[in-house]
TISETOR-178414 format. One record per residue (C-alpha): x, y, z. Coordinates in nm, 2 decimals, always signed. Layout:
! residues N
      px      py      pz
       X       Y       Z
...
! end
This chain:
! residues 310
      px      py      pz
   +0.01   -0.01   +0.01
   +0.17   +0.35   -0.11
   +0.24   +0.56   +0.17
   +0.02   +0.87   +0.26
   -0.27   +0.93   +0.44
   -0.61   +1.00   +0.29
   -0.72   +1.36   +0.23
   -1.09   +1.46   +0.33
   -1.14   +1.41   -0.02
   -1.04   +1.06   -0.06
   -0.70   +1.17   -0.26
   -0.37   +1.08   -0.08
   -0.14   +1.37   +0.07
   +0.18   +1.36   -0.07
   +0.46   +1.26   +0.15
   +0.75   +1.49   +0.27
   +1.00   +1.39   +0.04
   +0.75   +1.43   -0.29
   +0.67   +1.77   -0.16
   +1.08   +1.87   -0.11
   +1.10   +1.74   -0.52
   +0.79   +1.94   -0.61
   +0.90   +2.26   -0.44
   +1.24   +2.27   -0.62
   +1.24   +2.57   -0.83
   +1.49   +2.78   -1.08
   +1.57   +3.08   -0.86
   +1.88   +3.19   -1.03
   +1.70   +3.49   -1.17
   +1.58   +3.61   -0.84
   +1.97   +3.58   -0.72
   +2.07   +3.75   -1.01
   +1.83   +4.03   -0.93
   +1.94   +4.04   -0.56
   +2.31   +4.01   -0.62
   +2.28   +4.32   -0.89
   +2.07   +4.50   -0.63
   +2.31   +4.46   -0.34
   +2.64   +4.57   -0.57
   +2.39   +4.92   -0.68
   +2.34   +4.92   -0.29
   +2.71   +4.91   -0.26
   +2.75   +5.16   -0.53
   +2.52   +5.41   -0.40
   +2.65   +5.37   -0.04
   +3.02   +5.46   -0.20
   +2.91   +5.78   -0.35
   +2.70   +5.88   -0.05
   +2.98   +5.80   +0.16
   +3.23   +6.00   -0.06
   +3.01   +6.32   -0.09
   +2.97   +6.30   +0.29
   +3.32   +6.28   +0.33
   +3.40   +6.62   +0.09
   +3.18   +6.78   +0.31
   +3.33   +6.68   +0.65
   +3.67   +6.76   +0.52
   +3.53   +7.12   +0.38
   +3.40   +7.20   +0.66
   +3.66   +7.08   +0.94
   +3.93   +7.28   +0.73
   +3.73   +7.58   +0.74
   +3.62   +7.59   +1.14
   +3.97   +7.44   +1.24
   +4.17   +7.70   +1.40
   +4.50   +7.83   +1.17
   +4.78   +7.93   +1.38
   +5.05   +7.75   +1.21
   +4.86   +7.52   +0.94
   +4.98   +7.19   +1.08
   +4.63   +7.10   +1.20
   +4.45   +7.15   +0.87
   +4.77   +7.08   +0.67
   +4.67   +6.71   +0.87
   +4.32   +6.71   +0.72
   +4.41   +6.80   +0.37
   +4.70   +6.54   +0.36
   +4.46   +6.26   +0.51
   +4.20   +6.35   +0.25
   +4.42   +6.33   -0.03
   +4.57   +6.01   +0.08
   +4.21   +5.88   +0.09
   +4.16   +5.94   -0.25
   +3.92   +6.24   -0.23
   +3.91   +6.54   -0.44
   +4.27   +6.67   -0.45
   +4.30   +6.98   -0.25
   +4.61   +7.25   -0.23
   +4.81   +7.17   +0.08
   +4.84   +7.46   +0.30
   +5.23   +7.60   +0.36
   +5.33   +7.59   +0.71
   +5.38   +7.97   +0.86
   +5.52   +8.04   +1.22
   +5.32   +8.08   +1.51
   +5.19   +8.44   +1.60
   +5.31   +8.35   +1.93
   +5.65   +8.22   +1.79
   +5.86   +8.50   +1.96
   +5.71   +8.46   +2.31
   +5.75   +8.12   +2.32
   +6.10   +8.15   +2.22
   +6.16   +8.38   +2.50
   +5.99   +8.10   +2.77
   +6.26   +7.84   +2.60
   +6.54   +8.11   +2.66
   +6.42   +8.14   +3.00
   +6.42   +7.78   +3.07
   +6.78   +7.74   +2.96
   +6.88   +8.01   +3.19
   +6.73   +7.88   +3.50
   +6.88   +7.52   +3.45
   +7.18   +7.68   +3.39
   +7.13   +7.85   +3.72
   +7.06   +7.55   +3.89
   +7.39   +7.36   +3.73
   +7.59   +7.62   +3.89
   +7.44   +7.68   +4.22
   +7.49   +7.27   +4.28
   +7.83   +7.27   +4.11
   +7.94   +7.57   +4.35
   +7.77   +7.40   +4.67
   +7.97   +7.09   +4.56
   +8.31   +7.24   +4.53
   +8.23   +7.45   +4.86
   +8.18   +7.16   +5.06
   +8.49   +6.97   +4.92
   +8.71   +7.31   +5.00
   +8.61   +7.31   +5.34
   +8.71   +6.94   +5.38
   +9.06   +7.03   +5.25
   +9.11   +7.36   +5.42
   +8.99   +7.24   +5.77
   +9.04   +6.86   +5.84
   +9.05   +6.90   +6.22
   +8.88   +7.04   +6.50
   +8.98   +7.30   +6.73
   +9.06   +6.97   +6.96
   +9.30   +6.83   +6.69
   +9.04   +6.52   +6.62
   +8.92   +6.47   +6.27
   +8.63   +6.69   +6.17
   +8.36   +6.49   +5.99
   +8.38   +6.54   +5.64
   +8.11   +6.71   +5.43
   +8.15   +6.48   +5.11
   +8.10   +6.19   +5.32
   +7.74   +6.27   +5.40
   +7.42   +6.17   +5.25
   +7.33   +6.54   +5.15
   +7.64   +6.56   +4.97
   +7.57   +6.24   +4.76
   +7.21   +6.40   +4.73
   +7.34   +6.72   +4.61
   +7.54   +6.54   +4.33
   +7.24   +6.37   +4.19
   +7.06   +6.69   +4.15
   +7.37   +6.84   +3.99
   +7.35   +6.53   +3.74
   +6.96   +6.57   +3.68
   +7.00   +6.97   +3.62
   +7.26   +6.89   +3.37
   +7.07   +6.65   +3.17
   +6.78   +6.90   +3.17
   +7.02   +7.17   +3.08
   +7.09   +6.95   +2.79
   +6.75   +6.90   +2.69
   +6.65   +7.25   +2.73
   +6.93   +7.37   +2.49
   +6.82   +7.11   +2.24
   +6.43   +7.22   +2.27
   +6.59   +7.60   +2.21
   +6.77   +7.50   +1.91
   +6.49   +7.32   +1.75
   +6.24   +7.63   +1.78
   +6.51   +7.85   +1.65
   +6.56   +7.64   +1.33
   +6.16   +7.50   +1.30
   +5.90   +7.77   +1.13
   +5.59   +7.57   +1.28
   +5.71   +7.40   +1.58
   +5.43   +7.34   +1.86
   +5.48   +7.43   +2.18
   +5.43   +7.26   +2.48
   +5.43   +7.44   +2.82
   +5.54   +7.32   +3.13
   +5.23   +7.40   +3.27
   +5.02   +7.16   +3.11
   +4.99   +7.30   +2.72
   +5.03   +7.54   +2.48
   +4.90   +7.25   +2.27
   +5.02   +6.92   +2.55
   +5.02   +6.64   +2.73
   +5.34   +6.46   +2.84
   +5.57   +6.34   +3.13
   +5.43   +6.52   +3.45
   +5.63   +6.59   +3.77
   +5.41   +6.51   +4.11
   +5.35   +6.85   +4.14
   +5.11   +6.82   +3.82
   +5.38   +7.02   +3.62
   +5.56   +6.89   +3.30
   +5.97   +6.82   +3.34
   +6.04   +7.07   +3.04
   +5.90   +7.31   +2.82
   +5.92   +7.13   +2.50
   +5.87   +7.18   +2.12
   +5.74   +6.92   +1.83
   +5.94   +7.06   +1.50
   +5.85   +6.73   +1.30
   +5.53   +6.74   +1.08
   +5.31   +6.47   +1.12
   +5.03   +6.51   +0.85
   +4.76   +6.29   +0.81
   +4.65   +5.93   +0.63
   +4.34   +5.79   +0.48
   +4.19   +5.54   +0.34
   +3.84   +5.40   +0.20
   +3.76   +5.02   +0.27
   +3.45   +4.79   +0.09
   +3.41   +4.51   +0.36
   +3.11   +4.27   +0.37
   +2.90   +4.52   +0.17
   +2.99   +4.80   +0.34
   +3.19   +5.12   +0.24
   +3.40   +5.30   +0.54
   +3.64   +5.57   +0.55
   +3.89   +5.68   +0.77
   +4.07   +6.00   +0.81
   +4.33   +6.01   +1.05
   +4.50   +6.36   +1.15
   +4.81   +6.25   +1.29
   +4.94   +6.61   +1.46
   +4.99   +6.57   +1.81
   +4.75   +6.85   +1.91
   +4.46   +6.72   +1.70
   +4.27   +6.56   +1.98
   +4.37   +6.84   +2.24
   +4.21   +7.10   +1.99
   +3.87   +6.89   +1.94
   +3.85   +6.87   +2.36
   +3.88   +7.23   +2.40
   +3.53   +7.38   +2.40
   +3.68   +7.70   +2.30
   +3.78   +7.59   +1.97
   +3.44   +7.46   +1.89
   +3.51   +7.10   +1.82
   +3.59   +7.16   +1.46
   +3.53   +6.74   +1.41
   +3.23   +6.72   +1.62
   +3.08   +6.99   +1.44
   +3.19   +6.88   +1.07
   +3.06   +6.52   +1.16
   +2.72   +6.67   +1.22
   +2.70   +6.84   +0.89
   +2.80   +6.52   +0.72
   +2.53   +6.31   +0.90
   +2.30   +6.51   +0.71
   +2.38   +6.32   +0.41
   +2.33   +6.00   +0.55
   +2.70   +5.91   +0.66
   +2.74   +5.80   +1.03
   +3.05   +5.80   +1.25
   +3.21   +5.45   +1.32
   +3.17   +5.35   +1.67
   +3.47   +5.30   +1.88
   +3.40   +4.91   +1.89
   +3.38   +4.89   +1.50
   +3.74   +5.10   +1.51
   +3.86   +4.80   +1.74
   +3.76   +4.53   +1.51
   +3.90   +4.70   +1.22
   +4.22   +4.75   +1.37
   +4.20   +4.38   +1.49
   +4.14   +4.24   +1.17
   +4.41   +4.42   +0.96
   +4.65   +4.31   +1.24
   +4.53   +3.98   +1.14
   +4.62   +4.03   +0.79
   +4.91   +4.17   +0.84
   +5.03   +3.89   +1.02
   +4.92   +3.67   +0.74
   +5.06   +3.84   +0.46
   +4.70   +3.92   +0.30
   +4.55   +4.24   +0.25
   +4.43   +4.42   +0.57
   +4.04   +4.39   +0.55
   +3.77   +4.51   +0.83
   +3.44   +4.52   +0.97
   +3.22   +4.85   +0.96
   +2.93   +4.92   +1.18
   +2.59   +4.86   +1.05
   +2.45   +5.16   +0.94
   +2.10   +5.32   +0.74
   +2.10   +5.29   +0.41
   +2.27   +5.42   +0.18
   +2.56   +5.22   +0.33
   +2.85   +5.45   +0.45
   +3.03   +5.54   +0.79
   +3.36   +5.77   +0.82
   +3.59   +5.75   +1.14
   +3.71   +6.11   +1.15
   +3.96   +6.01   +1.43
   +4.21   +6.33   +1.53
   +4.44   +6.08   +1.77
   +4.79   +6.00   +1.75
   +4.99   +5.76   +1.86
   +5.25   +6.02   +1.96
   +5.31   +6.13   +2.30
   +5.31   +6.50   +2.19
! end
């Protein structure tokens, strides 16, 4: 007796295997249509992302403070590196406070020269007193000052002062030869962060004469398109966090979002870096994963941080 149960009308119901056979259809045309739609969606997303990135760069370069032009130059180089419309790279120019900063660096050299002279003078005084008065009035040996803990501490302070004097002279020389140097004040800023003492002050006022610029890239991963602009200048994040400068990156991203572009989340950036690192270890091309965004597909990371300490 054939398998299958009778229906209320008396006909036999098909078995599951028969249903499976009958359900086979040719869906190749449907799949081709969906693939074409996905490609078209990716193209639209890429165009929208590019348009949003162009707007972002236009706005951020317009409202970013221009003292030495280093910060604006970093954004322009990042945009050019990402393949956006080529923009003229602004020239580096001296800061309006250059003379003031050179004076501060000169005063720093004078300060440490004074410290070295004082500590060296005290050491010489103690040594001279030991040679001139080796005995007490009663004829017994006098306790030698050069063998006391404070004399050894004085030696350490002298060596430290000599090292810092050398550094201070190097910073002054770098600033004198540079047109667009950045000034990192001992009090925590002119644009800076770095090595601090227990009192909360920097150990030395210093400068950054190297030009770091910026980098950019566009990637297409898992049917998503993202663009990353990275300003490598040491003061990029410091300027962005300071409210008196108007948060240039945040403002520019707000304008770009109106075109359907979204900023990448921190999680997405971490995942991207991890995938890129794995790809480099494996010798393949770096991939990545982008944050899920609204249609049209597109995301942007306009990071301004740098790995440099200053």
